Each structure stands twice: as structure tokens, then as C-alpha cells.
C-alpha positions as CSV (number, residue, x, y, z in Angstrom):
1,X,125.8,63.5,-21.9
2,X,129.1,64.1,-23.7
3,X,129.1,66.2,-26.8
4,X,130.1,63.2,-28.9
5,X,127.1,61.2,-27.6
6,X,124.6,63.9,-28.0
7,X,121.8,62.5,-30.3
8,X,121.0,66.0,-31.5
9,X,124.5,66.7,-32.7
10,X,123.8,64.9,-36.0
11,X,121.3,67.6,-36.9
12,X,123.8,70.5,-36.5
13,X,124.2,72.8,-39.5
14,X,127.9,73.2,-40.4
15,X,129.2,75.8,-42.7
16,X,131.4,74.4,-45.5
17,X,131.9,77.7,-47.4
18,X,130.7,81.0,-45.9
19,X,129.0,83.4,-48.3
20,X,127.2,86.6,-47.8
21,X,124.9,88.2,-50.4
22,X,123.3,91.6,-49.7
23,X,123.6,91.2,-46.0
24,X,122.0,87.8,-46.0
25,X,123.9,84.6,-45.0
26,X,123.7,82.2,-47.9
27,X,126.6,80.0,-46.8
28,X,127.1,76.6,-48.4
29,X,126.4,74.1,-45.6
30,X,126.3,70.4,-45.0
31,X,122.6,70.5,-45.7
32,X,123.2,72.2,-49.0
33,X,125.8,69.6,-49.9
34,X,123.5,66.7,-49.2
35,X,120.7,68.2,-51.2
36,X,123.1,68.6,-54.1
37,X,124.1,65.0,-53.6
38,X,120.4,64.0,-53.7
39,X,120.0,65.9,-57.0
40,X,123.0,64.1,-58.4
41,X,121.7,60.7,-57.4
42,X,118.3,61.5,-59.0
43,X,120.0,62.7,-62.1
44,X,122.0,59.5,-62.4
45,X,119.0,57.4,-61.7
46,X,116.9,59.1,-64.4
47,X,119.8,59.2,-66.9
48,X,120.6,55.5,-66.6
49,X,116.9,54.6,-66.7
50,X,116.0,56.8,-69.7
51,X,119.2,57.2,-71.8
52,X,118.4,54.3,-74.0
53,X,114.7,53.5,-73.8
54,X,113.8,50.0,-75.0
55,X,110.5,48.3,-75.8
56,X,111.4,45.6,-73.3
57,X,112.8,47.7,-70.4
58,X,115.9,46.7,-68.5
59,X,116.1,47.0,-64.7
60,X,117.0,50.7,-64.6
61,X,114.4,51.7,-67.1
62,X,111.8,49.5,-65.4
63,X,112.6,51.2,-62.0
64,X,112.1,54.7,-63.4
65,X,108.9,53.7,-65.2
66,X,107.6,52.0,-62.0
67,X,108.1,55.1,-59.9
68,X,106.7,57.3,-62.5
69,X,103.6,55.1,-63.1
70,X,103.2,54.9,-59.3
71,X,103.0,58.7,-59.0
72,X,100.7,58.9,-62.1
73,X,98.4,56.3,-60.6
74,X,98.3,58.3,-57.3
75,X,97.2,61.4,-59.2
76,X,94.6,59.5,-61.2
77,X,93.1,58.2,-58.0
78,X,93.1,61.6,-56.2
79,X,92.8,64.2,-58.9
80,X,91.3,62.4,-61.8
81,X,92.2,62.7,-65.5
82,X,93.3,66.3,-65.2
83,X,95.9,65.1,-62.6
84,X,98.2,63.7,-65.4
85,X,99.5,67.1,-66.2
86,X,100.9,67.4,-62.7
87,X,102.7,64.1,-62.7
88,X,106.2,65.7,-63.3
89,X,105.7,68.0,-60.3
90,X,104.6,65.3,-57.9
91,X,107.1,62.8,-59.2
92,X,109.9,65.4,-58.6
93,X,108.6,66.1,-55.1
94,X,108.3,62.4,-54.2
95,X,111.7,61.3,-55.5
96,X,113.5,64.3,-54.0
97,X,112.1,63.7,-50.6
98,X,112.6,60.0,-50.8
99,X,116.3,60.3,-51.8
100,X,116.9,62.9,-49.0
101,X,115.4,60.5,-46.5
102,X,117.4,57.5,-47.7
103,X,120.7,59.3,-47.9
104,X,120.5,60.3,-44.3
105,X,120.5,56.6,-43.3
106,X,123.9,55.8,-44.9
107,X,126.3,54.9,-42.1
108,X,129.9,55.9,-41.5
109,X,130.1,58.7,-44.1
110,X,128.8,61.6,-42.0
111,X,125.5,61.5,-43.8
112,X,123.1,64.4,-43.1
113,X,119.3,64.4,-43.4
114,X,118.1,67.7,-44.7
115,X,114.5,66.6,-44.1
116,X,115.2,66.5,-40.4
117,X,115.2,70.3,-40.5
118,X,111.8,72.1,-40.6
119,X,113.3,74.9,-42.7
120,X,113.8,72.4,-45.6
121,X,110.5,70.6,-45.3
122,X,108.6,73.9,-44.9
123,X,110.3,75.3,-48.1
124,X,109.1,72.2,-50.0
125,X,105.7,72.4,-48.5
126,X,105.4,76.1,-49.4
127,X,106.3,75.4,-53.0
128,X,103.5,72.8,-53.2
129,X,101.1,75.2,-51.4
130,X,101.9,78.1,-53.7
131,X,101.5,75.9,-56.8
132,X,98.1,74.7,-55.5
133,X,97.0,78.4,-55.0
134,X,98.2,79.4,-58.5
135,X,96.5,76.4,-60.1
136,X,93.3,77.1,-58.2
137,X,93.1,80.8,-59.2
138,X,94.3,80.1,-62.8
139,X,91.6,77.5,-63.3
140,X,88.7,79.0,-61.4
141,X,89.5,82.6,-60.9
142,X,87.8,84.1,-57.8
143,X,85.4,81.1,-57.8
144,X,88.3,79.2,-56.2
145,X,87.4,81.0,-53.0
146,X,84.2,78.9,-52.9
147,X,86.4,76.2,-51.6
148,X,86.0,77.8,-48.2
149,X,82.2,77.9,-48.4
150,X,80.7,74.3,-48.5
151,X,78.0,73.9,-51.1
152,X,74.5,74.1,-49.8
153,X,75.5,75.3,-46.3
154,X,73.1,77.6,-44.5
155,X,74.5,81.2,-44.6
156,X,74.5,81.5,-40.8
157,X,76.3,78.3,-40.4
158,X,78.6,79.2,-43.2
159,X,79.8,82.2,-41.2
160,X,81.2,79.8,-38.7
161,X,82.5,77.2,-41.1
162,X,84.3,79.6,-43.5
163,X,86.9,80.8,-40.9
164,X,87.6,77.2,-40.0
165,X,88.1,76.3,-43.6
166,X,90.4,79.2,-44.2
167,X,92.5,78.4,-41.2
168,X,92.6,74.8,-42.2
169,X,93.8,75.7,-45.7
170,X,96.4,78.1,-44.5
171,X,98.0,75.7,-42.0
172,X,98.4,73.0,-44.7
173,X,102.0,73.8,-45.5
174,X,103.0,73.8,-41.8
175,X,101.3,70.5,-41.0
176,X,102.8,69.0,-44.2
177,X,106.3,70.2,-43.2
178,X,106.1,69.3,-39.5
179,X,104.9,65.8,-40.2
180,X,107.9,65.0,-42.4
181,X,110.4,66.8,-40.2
182,X,109.2,65.2,-36.9
183,X,109.2,61.7,-38.2
184,X,112.7,61.9,-39.7
185,X,114.1,63.6,-36.6
186,X,112.5,61.1,-34.1
187,X,113.8,58.2,-36.1
188,X,117.3,59.4,-36.3
189,X,117.4,60.2,-32.6
190,X,116.2,56.7,-31.7
191,X,118.9,55.2,-33.9
192,X,121.6,57.3,-32.3
193,X,120.4,56.5,-28.8
194,X,120.3,52.8,-29.3
195,X,123.6,52.9,-31.1
196,X,125.1,54.5,-28.0
197,X,123.6,51.7,-25.9
198,X,125.3,49.1,-28.2
199,X,128.7,50.7,-27.6
200,X,128.2,51.3,-23.8
201,X,126.8,47.9,-23.0
202,X,129.1,46.1,-25.4
203,X,132.1,47.2,-23.2
204,X,130.3,46.4,-20.0
205,X,131.3,43.4,-17.8
206,X,132.9,40.1,-18.7
207,X,130.4,39.2,-21.4
208,X,130.2,42.3,-23.6
209,X,128.6,40.5,-26.5
210,X,125.7,39.4,-24.3
211,X,125.0,42.9,-22.9
212,X,125.3,44.5,-26.4
213,X,123.3,41.9,-28.3
214,X,119.8,43.2,-27.3
215,X,120.4,46.9,-28.1
216,X,122.2,45.9,-31.3
217,X,119.2,43.8,-32.4
218,X,116.9,46.7,-31.5
219,X,119.0,49.0,-33.6
220,X,118.9,46.7,-36.6
221,X,115.1,46.5,-36.3
222,X,114.9,50.3,-35.9
223,X,117.1,50.8,-39.0
224,X,114.7,48.6,-41.0
225,X,111.8,50.5,-39.6
226,X,113.4,53.8,-40.5
227,X,113.9,52.7,-44.1
228,X,110.2,51.9,-44.2
229,X,109.4,55.3,-42.6
230,X,111.7,57.1,-45.1
231,X,109.6,55.6,-48.0
232,X,106.3,56.1,-46.3
233,X,106.9,59.7,-45.4
234,X,107.9,60.5,-49.0
235,X,104.7,58.8,-50.2
236,X,102.6,60.7,-47.6
237,X,104.1,64.0,-48.6
238,X,103.4,63.3,-52.3
239,X,99.9,61.9,-51.5
240,X,98.9,65.0,-49.5
241,X,100.2,67.2,-52.3
242,X,98.0,65.3,-54.7
243,X,95.0,65.8,-52.4
244,X,95.7,69.5,-52.2
245,X,95.9,69.7,-56.0
246,X,92.5,67.9,-56.2
247,X,91.0,70.8,-54.2
248,X,92.5,73.3,-56.6
249,X,91.4,71.4,-59.7
250,X,88.0,70.1,-58.7
251,X,87.0,72.3,-55.8
252,X,86.1,69.4,-53.6
């Protein structure tokens, strides 16, 4: 396969401005650029929606309030009344992941999807994981460790269950990161492959439009599906973060 048709080429990290700090490569890359763009989009969205709050909200204000209320409702369902204090955190995580996912679907501008790189998703997942640990120890002290010892379990059985619970807890950031990374990567690869089919079959034979119609239709359907996946994966990421916070707050 030619380099230009390589479906993995879209995930290549390209250095925009090299920079070295203390022997570490902290260059500004295309991934960094699109994360900054995502922050800019979020800033504009929040500014337009909250700059002039009204009793009867306009479209922009209603959009911001809807997303915020959606996240708050998610925390109420999964954490309970104490979850409201974490609404800004989960709201930030949800909207940041959502915008990163959606920006990567913009055609013809060389859009890049940072969430297609496990380093980015793992960094986000580790932030959530560390906050969960901090909240758990801050609220319960060492009693937080009882999360790994189910209530009422027989001591002998507990010796087998506790290591499983500890491992299950420690792998949370990795499963959270890999789930988002894998879904975004797979979706973009499929879009690229079927896009190549459209070009290749569209130039084949005497009836190019006939040969290219099927892969084009599939690509349109996949794009719609990828839009849905982008939203769902942001929701799943925020939902699992809420469930993990529930463990830290309520020790369930």
C-alpha cells in the first residue's frame, strides 16, 4: 500500500515546533495543536452560552445548560447527592473528550484526533484515577482500603478476593484509556479504508459512478456511525469516571 493510502498515516505525530526541556522532548506537535483548538472551541462555547445569562435562555445558553444538567444528572444517578460537587470535573472531562472526538471527523483540513493515541487517553484516565484515590483517602482515610474487602466476606475467601479487587482497581485507568483509544482508532481506519475504495472504484471501468456508489454510501453511513460513536465514547468515559467516584465517595 502506498504511503499516501496508508490508513495509519492519519495517526502520525508530526512536530510543529521542536522544544527540549531538561533533556525531555516536549515539542509542540499536531496533537498538541488540536488539543489547544479543542480548548478554544470549548471556551467559545461556554463564553457564548454564559456571557449574558437570561431567565429565558437562548439557544447557546440552553445548549450549555443542557450539557451541564446532563452531566449533573449522571452524577446524581451514580454517586448520589454528594456527586454534585464533582459536576465541574466530570463536565470538563466529558466536553473535552467529546470535542476532541468530533474535531477529528472534520474533513479536508488535516484534522487530527488526539484521542486516537493511547498516551492522550491514558493521561486523561490517570487524572480521573488519581482524583478518585485522593477523594477516597480524603473522605475515608485508611478505611478507603475496605473497598478491596467486600463486607461480610469470610476471611479465607477474602484472601482470594482482595488481590482480584486490587488488580481490578489498578487496571481501571488502562481499561478506560484503551476503550476510548481503540474505538476512535478503529473508526477512523474504517473511514479511511472505505474512502480509498471510493476513489479507487470510482475511477474503474466505464461506469465509475456505479462502481463508486456502494463504498461511498458505506462511507456516509460509517461517518454517521462515527459521529454517534464519538458522542457515546465521551459519555462512556464520563459515566465510568462517575462510577469510579461513587466507589470513592460511598465505598460501594
